[in-house]
Structures are given as C-alpha cells and as structure tokens.
N, C-alpha and C positions, 0 to 999 in steps of 0.2 A: 504641502507646499508645491507650487507649480514650478516645473523645471524649465529652464531656458535651453531648448534643444538646438544643436547645430545640425546641418545637413549631413555631415560626416557621421555623427552619432546616430542619427536616424537610420542611415543606410547600414551602418555597422550592426545595429540591432536586428534589422530585417535579414541581413545575410547570416546571422547566427545559426540559422537552420542548417546551413551547409555542412559544417563539421559534424553536427549532430546526426545528420542523415548518413554521412560516411561511417560513423561509428555504429549506428544502429544496423546498417546493412551488413557490416562485418560481424556483428553479434548474431544476426539472424542466419547468416551463412555459416557461422561457427568457425570463422577464419582463425581466431586466436587459439582455439583448441587444436586445430590442424597444424598450425605453425609451432605450437609448443613442443611438438614431437621432434622436429628437426627443421633446419633451413630448407626452403624449397623455392624453385623458380615459379614464375607466374603460370607457366604452362602446367606444371605439376599440381599447383593449387587448383587451377581450373579443372583439371582432370579429376582430382580427388573430390571436388565439390560439385561436379557436373555443371560447370558454368562456362560461359563464353570466355575465350582467352583474352581478347582485346579488352572486354569490360573488366575482367579480373585484374589485368595489368594496371588499368587506370585506377581501380579501387585500391589496389595494394600500394601504388605510388602515392595516392592521396593519404593513406594511412601512415606511410613513411614520412611524408611532409608534415603531418600533424604530430609526429613523435611516438606513434603507437608501435611502429615497426622499424627495423633497420634493414638496409639494402646493401649488399656487397657482392660484386661480380654476378649481378642479376639474380641473386638468391635473397629471399626475404626471411627474416627471423623475428621473433618476439622475445623481448627481455623477460627473464623469469618473474620479476616483480610485476610486470604488466600482465603476463599470463596468469599470475596468481589472482588478479582481479577480474580478468575477462575471458577465462577459459572455463570449460565445464568442470575441470578437476581442481581448480583453485580453491584453497581453504577459505579465502576471503572473497570469493567470486561475487561480482555484482552483475553477472550476465543476465540473470532473470530481470533485474530492475531495468537494465538497458533495453531488453526486448519488450518489456511492458511499456516503457516510455515511448518506444517505437509505435506500439499500438495506439497510445494516446496521441502521438503526433499525427497519425492518419485521421483521427477524428478532429483535432484542432484545425487541420487544413480546410475543414468544411465550415469554419466558424461563421463566415458571412451568410452562407445558406441557412445555417441553424438559427441565426439571428432573424432572418426573414421569416422562417416558418415556425419558430418556437419548438421545433421537434429536434431530438438528439440526432447526432450524425449517424449516417449509415455505417454499419460495422462491416468490415471486410477482414477476413483472417489474414495473418501474415503468411509468408511462404512456408512457415513451419506448420500451419494448420490450426484449426480452432482448439483442439485439445491441448496442443503445445502452448497456445496463447493463454489458456486457463492456468496451466502449470506456471507460466511466466508471471502471471498476476499473483498467484499464491507465493511464488518464490520472491517476487518483488516486495510483498508485504513483510516477508521474513528479512530481506535485505534492509528495508527501511526501519524495521523495529529493533533489530538486534543491538544496534549501537546505542539505543536510548533506554532500554528496559531498566538497567540498574539505576539510572538517574531518576526516572519516573517513579519507580517503586520506592526509592528513598524519600521522595516528596510525599508519599502516601503513608509513611510510617506514623504511628505503630499499626501494623496489620495483625488482626486477631481472628480472622474468619475461619470457619470450619469447612465450608463447602463453597467453592467458587463456580460460577456459571460464566463462561467466556462465550459471548454471542458473536458469531462470525469470526471465530478464533483462528481460522486459516490452518496453518500447519502446527500451531500450538506454541509459538514463540513466547507469547505473553503468559499463557497458562503455565508453562514450565517455569518461567521466571518467578511467577507468584508462588508456585509450590516450593521452589527453592527457598523463598523468603519465609514461608510458613510450613515447616517440615511436617507438621502433624495434620495438615489439611488435605482434602481431596478436591477434585474438580470435575466439571462436566464441560466439554467443548461441543458447541452447537454450531453446525454449518451445513451448507448444501451437500447433497449426496455425492456430487462429483469431487468434493474437497476431502471428504472423510478418509478415503484410501491414502491420500498424500499425508494427511495428519497422522494416520496410524503408523506409517513408516517413520516419520520424523520423530514421533513420540517414543516409539520402540527404540530407535537408535539412541535417544537421550536417556533411556532407562526409566521412563515414567509411565509405562503402560498400566501398572498396577494401581496408579493413583488417579488416572484420568479416564472418565467414561466418555465415549464418543457417541453423539446423537446426531443423526442426519435429519434435516428439516429445513423449512423455509419460514423465517419469522414473519413474512407477509401473510402466510396462509395458516401456519401451524401454531399451536400453543407452545410455549416455552417449557423446557423441563423444570419441574418444581423442586423445592427443597434447599435452594441456595440461600446463604445469608450474605453473600457478596456477589454482585453482578458487575462484570467488566464489559464495557461497550466501547471498543477502540476503533476509531476511524470508520464508523458505521453511520452515524447520524447525518453526515454530509451527503450520503447517497440517497437520502430520503427527502420527500416533500414534507412540508409542515404537518399535513394531515397524517402522513405515514409515521412521522416521529411521535405525534400524539398517540396513535394507536400502539406503537411499539413500547412507549413508556408505560402505558396502561398494562400491557402484557407483562412487562418486567415487574411492575408493582405487584400484580396478582401472583406472579410466580415466586416472589421472594417469601421467605419465612415471615412470621409475624413481625419480627424486628430484623431489619436488614439494610444494606447499603448498596447503592448503584454509583459507580464512578464512570464518567464519560471522558474519554480522551478524544479531542477533536480540535478543529479550528474554532476559535471564538472571535467574532468580529466586534469592532466598536460600533457605536450607534450610527455612524455615517456610512458604514459598510465599505469604506475605502481603505481601512487599515485593520490589520496589517496587510501590506502589499501582497505577501504570499497567499493570504486568505482570499483577497479579491481575485487573484489569478486562479486560485483553486476553485472558486465559484464558476469560473469559465470552464474549467475541466469538468465540473459536474453538469454544466449547461450542455456541453457537446456529448456527454456520456450517459445522461440519465433523463428520465421523463420529467422529474420534478426536484432533483437534488440541488443543494446549494450550501452556502455557509451561513451561520446564524449568530446572532448576538447572545450575550449572556441572558439578557432580559427575556428573549424568546425561549431559550432553554428553560429558564426558571418558570415562566408561565406554563409551558407544556408539562413540566414535571409536577408542579403544584396541582394542575388540573388532573393529572393521573393519580394523585393521592399522596405524593411525597410531602412530608411536613416541613422539611428543612433543606434548602438548596444553597450550596456554597461554591464560589469560584476559588478553588484551592490554588491554582497556578495559572497565570496568563503567559502565553507563549506567542512568538511571532509566526509560528507555523502550526503543525498538527498536534503539538504537545500541551495544549491547554487542558486543564483538568477541572471537571465539575463533579461535586459530590452531592448526592440526593439521599436523604435518610427516610426510611420507612419506620415509623415509630408505633409500637403496639398501643392500641387504644384500650382504655380502662373498661373492664367488664362489670 
C-alpha cells in the first residue's frame, strides 16, 4: 500500500539518524560503563576516556536530553537499569548490538555510492579497532538470538537428533539452546578461526564444553564436518549470493548422515520482494555489506535445496523478520 507522506514525516524519518549516532558514539566510547561507577563531571569523563572536554560535554548533554543520563550540579550519572543494558558489566547488556549497528550505519551512509557502483561499502574500523568490531558482531548475534531461542526451538519440536552441526554458530547461543532441548545429543560448532576462541569461552562458561566440538573453517573454502543428522543454518543464507547458497546447500547435503535434516532460519520474502518490510530493508544491509548477499523467497530456497539433493522442503514458520524457518529433509535412498 502506498503511503501518503507529509513533509514533516519525511524530515522526521531523515533526522532519525541523529539520536542513533549519539547513542552509538556513547557505546563506542564506553560512556555508560564509565558512569555506572559513580557520577562524574564532563571534564572527569573526558579525562577518563581521553576525549576533548567541549565535545564530551555536548555529547553528555545530548544523552541527558534523550533520557539516557541524568545531570545534577554539573555531574552526570546513569540509572542502574540503563547501565544494565548499556554497560560492559550489565547482565542484559545490548552494548555489542549497539556497537555492531554503528558499524552498519557507517556502511549505510554510503548507500548512494554503492547503488552507483554495485560494490559493497568501504569498511572502516570504529575507534575501538577491527578486532573489537569482530567481537561486537559476535556479541550482537548473541544479543539478537538470546531472546528468541526458546520460541524458535518450540516451533521445531519434536527434536530427536543425535548430532547437531551449527554452521556459523558464533559464540554458541543456538548450539547450547538445542543441546538443552535434547540432553542426550552432542554438537559441532563450525565457524571462522577468529570466532572459535570467543565461542570456547562462552561455551565453557555455560558448562557445555564436553558436549560441543569446535571446528575452525570457512564454509566458502572448506568441507563441512561430517556425521551430523541435524544441521542448523541460522542467519547465514542472506550473506550469500544465489550461487554461494547453491554451493553451501550441496556441501550441507553431502555432510549429513544418510538420513538427516537441515533447518534454515532467515528472512523469507514474498514473491514481490517488497514484503516483509524488514526483509526489504535487510536486503539493503546486505547490499552495502556483501558482494552478493540478499534476501530470498521461499521458492528460491526450495529450488536451491532440491537441486542440492534434498527431497522435501517445507516452510515451517513465516516471520516478519529473521525468524522464518525452512526445513529440508535428506532421505536415504533404497539400495
């Protein structure tokens, strides 16, 4: 449906980047962690973070205006519930997700140039550095997944697998959730070498080290670990071009036991590619971030999976965002 826009609505949408940039800057500078210790003046915060005093004062005042901080007698403080979500030490911290979205924002700002050239945006590290940006991405995947694991796993019941392969499993959020659901099972988490140390720490803290084997590799170049009867591919397919997904689905089919199941969690678009809205916007995120990634329709997924050898492909759940679920079955052939 075409919306009748007003000039005020258009300008309000365009200005929406401003509070986002204020919050992202605070996250990258770690202002909330600093202020969670005690109230501080702008000069003290600037000295602590090695920042310019005038610039720090303006940023702190903007954060106060937005309701993230309070200011009394020229001292700034952060409420405990805000620090819980935006400091390094918060048990429900979303700091990694905010930092990751800041990295996304830098790429989105180049969208016009990307549209002209067809090439992804130039990547530049945040003030925290490239290694910290990788950690923010992995942490963001944990932030985005944690709140939805129970609901998604419920939609997949009954689960009866013996060996799970989690491709691009990041820090292991989904792997652990599946193993909690199937206590007798084991799992292999496959991800890039830089990710494995983070996954090892997270899995050890959760007490699952004896049930999860960590394998470093690149699914574009390397064969997948074999022996699984259940493969989980969560938020991976959208990073790939159509050709890359065809190749990956074939690798998955070949890695599975004689009888096995692949479940894909991702965006699934309608045939017009304009709905869901979140999926159309996420395709832009892949445009600025990858060489060939995008969002795909169920019929496209089904075609590529059948070409790979899967005999039955089902859309289990349709979601407005990243939580659509597709199941593909590998069925043993008669000998």
